[in-house]
C-alpha positions in Angstrom: 132.2 116.2 142.3 129.6 118.9 142.5 126.6 119.1 140.2 127.6 122.3 138.5 130.9 120.9 137.4 129.2 117.7 136.1 126.8 119.7 134.0 129.6 122.0 132.7 131.8 119.0 131.9 128.9 117.2 130.1 128.1 120.3 128.1 131.7 120.7 127.1 132.0 117.1 126.0 128.8 117.4 124.0 130.0 120.6 122.3 133.4 119.0 121.5 131.7 115.9 120.1 129.4 118.0 118.0 132.3 120.0 116.5 134.3 116.8 115.8 131.3 115.1 114.2 130.2 118.2 112.3 127.0 118.5 114.2 127.4 122.1 115.0 126.2 124.1 118.0 123.8 123.5 120.8 121.0 125.9 120.4 119.3 127.3 123.5 116.7 129.9 123.7 117.3 132.2 126.7 114.1 131.0 128.4 115.0 127.3 128.0 112.3 126.7 125.4 112.6 126.7 121.6 113.6 129.9 119.8 110.0 130.4 118.6 108.8 131.6 122.0 106.6 134.7 122.3 108.9 137.6 121.3 107.6 139.7 124.2 108.9 137.1 126.7 112.4 137.1 125.4 114.9 138.6 127.9 116.4 142.0 127.0 120.0 142.0 125.8 122.5 143.7 128.0 123.3 147.2 127.0 126.9 147.9 126.0 129.0 150.5 124.4 132.4 149.8 122.9 134.9 151.0 120.4 135.5 148.7 117.4 139.0 147.8 116.2 138.4 150.3 113.4 137.8 153.1 115.9 134.1 153.5 115.6 131.7 153.8 118.5 129.3 150.8 118.8 126.2 151.3 121.0 123.9 148.3 121.1 120.8 150.4 122.0 121.4 152.4 118.8 120.9 149.2 116.8 117.3 148.7 118.0 115.1 148.0 114.9 117.8 145.7 113.5 118.6 142.0 114.1 121.9 141.8 115.8 124.2 138.7 115.8 126.8 139.0 118.5 129.6 136.4 118.4 132.0 135.9 121.3 135.3 134.4 120.0 139.1 134.4 120.5 142.0 134.2 118.1 143.3 131.0 119.7 139.9 129.2 119.3 139.9 126.7 116.4 136.1 126.6 116.0 135.9 130.4 116.2 138.4 130.6 113.3 136.3 128.2 111.3 133.1 130.2 111.9 134.4 133.8 111.1 134.4 133.3 107.3 130.7 132.1 107.5 129.8 135.1 109.7 131.4 137.4 107.1 129.3 135.7 104.4 126.2 136.1 106.5 127.1 139.8 107.1 127.5 140.4 103.3 124.3 138.5 102.4 121.9 140.1 105.0 123.4 143.5 105.8 120.9 145.2 103.5 118.1 143.4 105.2 118.9 145.0 108.6 121.3 142.3 110.0 124.2 143.6 112.0 127.0 141.2 112.9 129.4 142.1 115.7 132.4 140.1 116.9 133.5 140.4 120.5 137.0 139.1 121.0 137.7 137.7 124.5 141.5 137.7 123.7 144.0 139.1 126.2 146.4 139.7 123.3 147.0 143.2 122.0 144.5 144.9 119.8 146.9 145.0 116.9 147.2 141.3 117.0 143.5 140.7 117.1 142.9 143.1 114.2 145.5 141.4 112.0 144.0 137.9 112.8 140.4 139.1 112.2 141.5 140.5 108.8 143.3 137.2 107.9 140.0 135.3 108.6 138.0 137.8 106.4 135.9 139.4 109.1 133.9 142.2 107.3 131.9 143.2 110.4 132.8 145.3 113.5 135.0 143.6 116.0 135.3 144.7 119.6 138.1 143.7 122.0 136.5 142.9 125.3 139.2 140.9 127.1 138.7 137.7 129.0 135.8 139.0 131.2 133.9 140.6 128.3 131.0 138.1 128.6 130.1 138.8 132.2 127.0 140.9 131.4 125.8 138.2 129.0 125.5 135.6 131.8 129.1 134.5 131.5 130.5 132.8 128.4 131.2 129.1 129.2 132.3 128.1 125.7 133.4 129.8 122.6 132.3 130.6 120.1 129.1 131.7 121.7 126.6 133.6 119.5 123.6 135.6 120.6 120.8 136.5 118.1 119.0 139.6 119.2 115.6 140.6 117.7 114.6 144.0 116.5 113.2 144.9 119.9 116.6 144.3 121.6 115.7 140.9 123.1 117.8 137.7 123.0 116.0 135.2 120.7 118.8 132.6 120.6 122.0 131.6 122.3 124.2 129.3 120.3 127.1 127.4 122.0 130.0 126.2 119.8 130.6 126.3 116.1 127.4 126.9 114.2 127.2 126.1 110.5 126.0 128.9 108.2 122.9 127.0 107.2 121.8 126.9 110.8 122.5 130.6 111.3 120.4 131.5 108.2 117.6 129.3 109.5 117.5 131.3 112.7 118.2 134.8 111.3 115.5 134.8 108.5 112.5 134.6 110.9 114.0 137.3 113.0 114.4 139.5 110.0 110.7 138.9 109.1 109.5 140.0 112.5 108.1 143.5 112.9 110.4 146.2 114.3 
Protein backbone atom coordinates (compact mmCIF):
# COMPACT_ATOMS: atom_id res chain seq x y z
CA UNK A 1 0.00 0.00 0.00
CA UNK A 2 1.53 3.34 -0.97
CA UNK A 3 1.99 6.17 1.53
CA UNK A 4 -0.43 8.56 -0.23
CA UNK A 5 -3.26 6.05 -0.02
CA UNK A 6 -2.56 5.41 3.70
CA UNK A 7 -2.69 9.14 4.49
CA UNK A 8 -5.89 9.62 2.48
CA UNK A 9 -7.53 6.59 4.09
CA UNK A 10 -6.56 7.78 7.57
CA UNK A 11 -7.86 11.28 6.90
CA UNK A 12 -11.13 9.87 5.54
CA UNK A 13 -11.58 7.67 8.61
CA UNK A 14 -10.84 10.59 10.94
CA UNK A 15 -13.34 12.78 9.10
CA UNK A 16 -15.98 10.06 9.24
CA UNK A 17 -15.36 9.49 12.95
CA UNK A 18 -15.56 13.22 13.60
CA UNK A 19 -18.89 13.50 11.81
CA UNK A 20 -20.34 10.44 13.57
CA UNK A 21 -19.16 11.65 16.98
CA UNK A 22 -20.20 15.23 16.28
CA UNK A 23 -16.64 16.52 16.44
CA UNK A 24 -16.96 18.49 13.22
CA UNK A 25 -14.34 19.29 10.66
CA UNK A 26 -10.60 19.06 10.52
CA UNK A 27 -9.30 22.59 10.24
CA UNK A 28 -6.18 23.22 8.24
CA UNK A 29 -4.57 26.48 7.39
CA UNK A 30 -3.24 26.47 3.86
CA UNK A 31 0.36 26.74 5.06
CA UNK A 32 0.02 23.89 7.55
CA UNK A 33 0.11 26.16 10.60
CA UNK A 34 -2.76 27.53 12.60
CA UNK A 35 -5.18 29.92 10.93
CA UNK A 36 -3.67 32.85 12.81
CA UNK A 37 -0.64 32.97 10.52
CA UNK A 38 0.59 36.28 9.15
CA UNK A 39 -2.10 37.31 6.63
CA UNK A 40 0.51 38.37 4.08
CA UNK A 41 1.83 34.77 4.00
CA UNK A 42 -1.51 33.19 3.19
CA UNK A 43 -1.73 31.73 -0.33
CA UNK A 44 -3.85 33.56 -2.87
CA UNK A 45 -7.20 32.00 -3.68
CA UNK A 46 -7.56 30.74 -7.25
CA UNK A 47 -9.44 33.10 -9.51
CA UNK A 48 -12.66 31.88 -10.96
CA UNK A 49 -15.66 33.13 -12.85
CA UNK A 50 -18.95 31.29 -12.97
CA UNK A 51 -22.65 31.76 -13.45
CA UNK A 52 -24.83 31.06 -10.43
CA UNK A 53 -27.94 28.88 -10.58
CA UNK A 54 -29.90 32.17 -10.44
CA UNK A 55 -28.15 33.32 -13.64
CA UNK A 56 -25.88 35.98 -12.09
CA UNK A 57 -22.20 36.30 -12.95
CA UNK A 58 -19.88 35.55 -10.05
CA UNK A 59 -16.27 36.74 -10.30
CA UNK A 60 -14.14 36.01 -7.24
CA UNK A 61 -11.75 38.92 -7.90
CA UNK A 62 -14.70 41.32 -7.71
CA UNK A 63 -15.31 40.20 -4.11
CA UNK A 64 -11.92 41.53 -2.94
CA UNK A 65 -12.45 43.55 0.24
CA UNK A 66 -15.02 41.05 1.51
CA UNK A 67 -14.56 37.83 3.46
CA UNK A 68 -15.64 34.93 1.24
CA UNK A 69 -16.70 31.47 2.41
CA UNK A 70 -16.58 28.95 -0.42
CA UNK A 71 -18.23 25.61 0.28
CA UNK A 72 -17.75 22.62 -2.02
CA UNK A 73 -20.68 20.23 -1.68
CA UNK A 74 -22.97 17.81 -3.53
CA UNK A 75 -26.64 16.93 -3.25
CA UNK A 76 -25.85 13.27 -2.46
CA UNK A 77 -23.56 14.16 0.48
CA UNK A 78 -25.26 13.76 3.88
CA UNK A 79 -22.89 16.05 5.85
CA UNK A 80 -23.22 18.67 3.10
CA UNK A 81 -27.00 18.58 3.44
CA UNK A 82 -26.64 19.03 7.22
CA UNK A 83 -24.29 21.99 6.78
CA UNK A 84 -26.25 24.05 4.22
CA UNK A 85 -28.90 25.36 6.67
CA UNK A 86 -26.05 26.56 8.95
CA UNK A 87 -24.34 28.25 6.01
CA UNK A 88 -27.63 30.00 5.23
CA UNK A 89 -27.82 31.23 8.85
CA UNK A 90 -24.23 32.45 8.65
CA UNK A 91 -25.02 34.20 5.36
CA UNK A 92 -28.03 35.95 6.87
CA UNK A 93 -26.20 36.93 10.07
CA UNK A 94 -23.02 38.34 8.51
CA UNK A 95 -24.01 39.46 5.02
CA UNK A 96 -24.19 43.10 6.15
CA UNK A 97 -20.69 42.80 7.64
CA UNK A 98 -19.11 41.92 4.27
CA UNK A 99 -19.31 38.12 4.39
CA UNK A 100 -20.14 36.45 1.08
CA UNK A 101 -21.08 32.76 1.14
CA UNK A 102 -20.81 30.81 -2.12
CA UNK A 103 -21.73 27.17 -2.65
CA UNK A 104 -19.96 25.20 -5.37
CA UNK A 105 -21.80 22.03 -6.25
CA UNK A 106 -19.69 19.15 -7.51
CA UNK A 107 -22.78 17.33 -8.73
CA UNK A 108 -22.95 15.72 -12.14
CA UNK A 109 -26.75 15.96 -11.97
CA UNK A 110 -28.64 18.55 -14.03
CA UNK A 111 -28.68 22.18 -12.91
CA UNK A 112 -32.46 22.07 -12.36
CA UNK A 113 -32.08 19.20 -9.87
CA UNK A 114 -29.30 20.96 -7.94
CA UNK A 115 -31.36 24.18 -7.82
CA UNK A 116 -34.43 22.40 -6.39
CA UNK A 117 -32.34 20.54 -3.78
CA UNK A 118 -30.50 23.72 -2.73
CA UNK A 119 -33.84 25.50 -2.29
CA UNK A 120 -35.22 22.58 -0.22
CA UNK A 121 -32.22 22.90 2.12
CA UNK A 122 -32.73 26.64 2.46
CA UNK A 123 -29.62 27.91 0.67
CA UNK A 124 -29.91 31.71 0.61
CA UNK A 125 -26.55 32.33 -1.01
CA UNK A 126 -25.25 31.96 -4.57
CA UNK A 127 -24.74 28.41 -5.80
CA UNK A 128 -22.49 27.51 -8.72
CA UNK A 129 -22.58 24.18 -10.51
CA UNK A 130 -18.98 23.15 -11.15
CA UNK A 131 -19.30 19.42 -11.82
CA UNK A 132 -17.10 16.64 -10.49
CA UNK A 133 -13.79 18.32 -11.44
CA UNK A 134 -14.75 21.74 -10.10
CA UNK A 135 -12.21 21.69 -7.27
CA UNK A 136 -9.11 21.15 -9.37
CA UNK A 137 -7.91 24.78 -9.12
CA UNK A 138 -8.31 24.59 -5.33
CA UNK A 139 -5.75 21.81 -4.98
CA UNK A 140 -8.29 19.09 -5.52
CA UNK A 141 -11.19 18.35 -3.23
CA UNK A 142 -10.51 15.12 -1.34
CA UNK A 143 -13.57 15.20 0.91
CA UNK A 144 -16.88 17.03 0.93
CA UNK A 145 -17.97 19.25 2.30
CA UNK A 146 -14.76 21.26 1.99
CA UNK A 147 -14.90 24.92 2.93
CA UNK A 148 -12.41 27.67 2.22
CA UNK A 149 -12.40 30.96 4.11
CA UNK A 150 -10.86 33.73 2.06
CA UNK A 151 -9.73 36.97 3.70
CA UNK A 152 -10.40 40.50 2.44
CA UNK A 153 -7.14 40.43 0.45
CA UNK A 154 -8.21 37.36 -1.56
CA UNK A 155 -6.02 34.92 0.38
CA UNK A 156 -6.99 31.53 1.80
CA UNK A 157 -7.06 31.78 5.60
CA UNK A 158 -8.62 28.39 6.39
CA UNK A 159 -9.50 25.12 4.70
CA UNK A 160 -12.08 23.03 6.54
CA UNK A 161 -12.62 19.38 5.69
CA UNK A 162 -15.91 17.75 6.55
CA UNK A 163 -18.99 19.03 8.30
CA UNK A 164 -18.25 22.17 10.31
CA UNK A 165 -20.64 23.26 13.08
CA UNK A 166 -21.87 26.84 12.81
CA UNK A 167 -20.16 27.76 16.10
CA UNK A 168 -16.79 26.86 14.59
CA UNK A 169 -17.53 28.79 11.41
CA UNK A 170 -18.43 31.89 13.44
CA UNK A 171 -15.22 31.44 15.46
CA UNK A 172 -13.18 31.54 12.25
CA UNK A 173 -15.18 34.17 10.34
CA UNK A 174 -15.30 36.89 13.00
CA UNK A 175 -11.53 37.55 13.13
CA UNK A 176 -11.40 37.69 9.35
CA UNK A 177 -14.20 40.24 9.30
CA UNK A 178 -12.22 42.33 11.81
CA UNK A 179 -9.11 42.39 9.58
CA UNK A 180 -8.40 45.45 7.48
CA UNK A 181 -9.41 45.40 3.85
